[in-house]
C-alpha positions as CSV (number, residue, x, y, z in Angstrom):
1,X,-56.4,94.9,28.1
2,X,-54.5,93.7,31.1
3,X,-53.7,90.0,31.4
4,X,-53.1,88.2,34.7
5,X,-50.2,85.7,34.4
6,X,-51.2,82.3,35.8
7,X,-49.5,79.0,36.2
8,X,-49.8,76.7,33.2
9,X,-51.4,73.3,33.2
10,X,-51.9,70.9,30.3
11,X,-55.3,69.5,29.9
12,X,-55.2,65.7,29.7
13,X,-58.3,65.7,27.5
14,X,-57.0,67.5,24.5
15,X,-53.4,68.5,25.4
16,X,-54.4,72.2,25.2
17,X,-52.3,74.4,27.5
18,X,-54.7,76.2,29.9
19,X,-54.2,78.7,32.8
20,X,-55.7,77.6,36.1
21,X,-56.5,78.9,39.5
22,X,-57.6,77.2,42.8
23,X,-61.0,78.8,42.2
24,X,-63.6,76.4,40.7
25,X,-64.3,78.4,37.6
26,X,-61.9,80.5,35.6
27,X,-63.2,83.0,33.1
28,X,-60.9,85.2,30.9
29,X,-62.7,88.4,29.8
30,X,-61.5,91.0,27.4
31,X,-62.9,94.4,26.4
32,X,-63.9,93.2,22.9
33,X,-66.1,90.4,24.4
34,X,-64.3,87.8,22.3
35,X,-66.3,84.6,22.1
36,X,-63.3,82.4,21.1
37,X,-62.2,82.2,24.7
38,X,-61.2,78.9,26.2
39,X,-62.0,78.3,29.8
40,X,-61.6,75.4,32.2
41,X,-64.0,73.7,34.5
42,X,-62.2,71.9,37.2
43,X,-63.4,68.3,37.3
44,X,-61.6,67.1,40.4
45,X,-60.5,63.5,40.3
46,X,-58.8,62.0,43.4
47,X,-56.3,60.2,41.1
48,X,-55.2,62.7,38.5
49,X,-56.5,66.2,39.3
50,X,-57.5,66.5,35.6
51,X,-59.1,69.7,34.1
52,X,-61.6,69.5,31.3
53,X,-61.3,72.2,28.6
54,X,-64.3,73.2,26.4
55,X,-64.7,75.8,23.7
56,X,-67.1,78.4,25.0
57,X,-68.7,78.7,21.6
58,X,-69.6,75.0,21.6
59,X,-70.7,74.6,25.3
60,X,-74.5,74.0,25.1
61,X,-75.1,73.3,28.8
62,X,-74.1,74.6,32.2
63,X,-71.9,71.9,33.8
64,X,-70.1,71.3,37.1
65,X,-69.1,74.5,39.0
66,X,-70.8,76.6,36.4
67,X,-74.2,75.6,38.0
68,X,-74.9,78.3,40.5
69,X,-78.4,77.2,41.7
70,X,-78.8,76.3,45.4
71,X,-80.9,73.2,44.8
72,X,-81.3,70.9,41.8
73,X,-83.3,67.8,40.9
74,X,-80.8,65.1,40.2
75,X,-80.9,62.2,37.7
76,X,-78.2,59.6,37.9
77,X,-76.1,58.4,35.0
78,X,-78.4,55.3,34.8
79,X,-81.6,57.4,34.6
80,X,-82.5,56.9,38.3
81,X,-84.3,59.8,40.0
82,X,-82.2,60.8,43.0
83,X,-84.6,63.6,44.2
84,X,-83.9,67.2,45.1
85,X,-80.6,68.1,46.8
86,X,-78.1,70.9,47.0
87,X,-75.7,71.5,44.1
88,X,-72.7,70.6,46.3
89,X,-74.3,67.3,47.2
90,X,-75.0,66.6,43.5
91,X,-71.4,67.6,42.6
92,X,-70.0,65.2,45.3
93,X,-72.0,62.3,43.7
94,X,-70.7,63.2,40.2
95,X,-67.1,63.4,41.4
96,X,-67.4,60.1,43.2
97,X,-68.6,58.5,39.9
98,X,-65.8,60.3,38.0
99,X,-68.4,62.0,35.8
100,X,-69.8,65.5,35.2
101,X,-72.9,67.3,36.5
102,X,-74.9,68.7,33.6
103,X,-78.0,71.0,33.8
104,X,-80.4,69.6,31.2
105,X,-83.6,71.5,32.2
106,X,-82.7,75.0,33.4
107,X,-86.3,76.2,33.2
108,X,-87.6,73.6,35.6
109,X,-88.1,74.5,39.3
110,X,-85.8,73.4,40.7
111,X,-83.5,72.9,37.6
112,X,-82.9,69.3,36.5
113,X,-79.4,68.1,36.4
114,X,-78.0,64.8,35.2
115,X,-74.8,63.0,35.9
116,X,-73.0,62.0,32.7
117,X,-69.7,62.0,30.8
118,X,-70.1,65.4,29.1
119,X,-67.2,65.0,26.7
120,X,-68.7,61.7,25.5
121,X,-72.2,63.3,25.3
122,X,-70.9,66.2,23.1
123,X,-69.0,63.7,20.9
124,X,-72.2,61.6,20.3
125,X,-74.3,64.7,19.7
126,X,-71.8,66.0,17.1
127,X,-71.7,62.6,15.4
128,X,-75.5,62.5,15.2
129,X,-75.6,66.0,13.7
130,X,-72.9,65.1,11.2
131,X,-74.9,62.0,10.2
132,X,-78.1,63.9,9.8
133,X,-76.4,66.5,7.7
134,X,-74.9,63.8,5.6
135,X,-78.3,62.3,4.9
136,X,-80.0,65.6,4.3
137,X,-80.7,66.5,0.7
138,X,-80.6,70.1,-0.2
139,X,-83.2,70.8,-2.9
140,X,-81.7,72.8,-5.8
141,X,-83.5,74.5,-8.7
142,X,-82.1,73.3,-12.0
143,X,-82.8,75.3,-15.2
144,X,-83.5,73.9,-18.6
145,X,-83.4,76.5,-21.5
146,X,-85.0,76.0,-24.9
147,X,-85.9,78.0,-28.0
148,X,-89.4,77.7,-29.6
149,X,-87.8,76.2,-32.7
150,X,-85.8,73.5,-30.9
151,X,-85.4,70.2,-32.8
152,X,-86.8,66.9,-31.6
153,X,-83.4,65.4,-30.7
154,X,-82.4,68.5,-28.7
155,X,-85.8,68.4,-27.0
156,X,-85.4,64.8,-26.0
157,X,-81.9,65.5,-24.5
158,X,-83.3,68.4,-22.5
159,X,-86.2,66.2,-21.4
160,X,-83.9,63.4,-20.3
161,X,-81.7,65.9,-18.3
162,X,-84.8,67.3,-16.6
163,X,-86.1,63.9,-15.7
164,X,-82.7,63.0,-14.1
165,X,-82.8,66.2,-12.0
166,X,-86.4,65.4,-10.8
167,X,-85.4,61.8,-9.9
168,X,-82.5,63.3,-7.8
169,X,-85.1,65.3,-5.9
170,X,-84.4,68.7,-7.4
171,X,-86.9,71.2,-8.8
172,X,-86.6,72.2,-12.4
173,X,-87.3,75.5,-14.1
174,X,-88.0,75.1,-17.8
175,X,-87.7,78.3,-19.8
176,X,-88.2,79.2,-23.5
177,X,-86.6,82.4,-24.8
178,X,-88.1,84.3,-27.7
179,X,-85.9,86.2,-30.1
180,X,-86.9,88.9,-32.6
181,X,-90.1,88.0,-34.5
182,X,-90.5,84.8,-32.4
183,X,-92.4,87.1,-29.9
184,X,-95.3,87.1,-32.3
185,X,-95.7,83.3,-31.7
186,X,-95.5,82.9,-28.0
187,X,-98.2,80.3,-28.2
188,X,-95.6,77.9,-29.7
189,X,-93.5,78.3,-26.7
190,X,-96.4,77.7,-24.4
191,X,-97.4,74.5,-26.3
192,X,-93.7,73.4,-26.1
193,X,-93.6,73.8,-22.3
194,X,-97.0,72.0,-21.8
195,X,-95.7,69.1,-23.9
196,X,-92.5,69.1,-21.8
197,X,-94.6,69.0,-18.5
198,X,-96.8,66.2,-19.9
199,X,-93.8,64.0,-20.6
200,X,-92.6,64.5,-17.0
201,X,-96.0,64.0,-15.4
202,X,-95.2,60.5,-14.0
203,X,-92.4,61.8,-11.8
204,X,-93.2,65.5,-11.5
205,X,-96.0,67.9,-10.7
206,X,-96.4,71.3,-12.3
207,X,-95.9,74.0,-9.7
208,X,-96.3,77.0,-11.9
209,X,-98.1,77.3,-15.2
210,X,-96.1,78.7,-18.2
211,X,-95.9,82.5,-17.7
212,X,-94.4,85.1,-20.0
213,X,-92.0,87.6,-18.5
214,X,-90.3,89.9,-21.0
215,X,-88.9,87.6,-23.7
216,X,-88.8,84.5,-21.4
217,X,-91.7,82.1,-20.8
218,X,-91.0,79.7,-17.9
219,X,-92.7,77.1,-15.7
220,X,-91.6,75.1,-12.6
221,X,-91.7,71.3,-12.0
222,X,-91.3,69.6,-8.6
223,X,-90.5,66.0,-8.1
224,X,-93.4,63.8,-6.8
225,X,-92.8,62.1,-3.4
226,X,-92.9,58.6,-5.0
227,X,-90.1,59.6,-7.5
228,X,-87.5,59.9,-4.7
229,X,-88.1,56.5,-3.2
């Protein structure tokens, strides 16, 4: 792969060294089509000639000189409809406001663009996604194992653990394993599981009736909606 040596500039946004040309958009392409390429969109500022750098893997919109349409419908940074105009005219308005031109509805005819601070917009989006992920509960399947001859105290401990899992919003698989001659009394295991489910009935619903598979009989309990509030 041949690389063209270009003058170095340091981006004032993130202090990343970037190569720049007088052309409005610089793309560095390689034979392996690497997606971890950094490219610069020139955001001309009369005062500082700053360049904004974005990671191409995280760029969700076409912005500034990356917008190649002849005409766009423009929305101002305050939400005002500015009508249909050429891309260059829209860019001039964005530059005058020291902001970016962002295509927000590429499928529209003509495409809809909005003037905004794209760096701030991306930061707020990432913050919202992080907050949503933080509040999201991933449902897990916890397993409780018992034997058909389990004692009362051990049964109550298992029951208490299962109830805690259900209150945390997780599903619970309750299984009874039969050994040797215990296979002749699978009805005891079934009764044990049904008793277990009955004692969790206030906070859980029975998803799957006890079913024998090989030497294991199991059932599934799911938390009720009211149990998570």
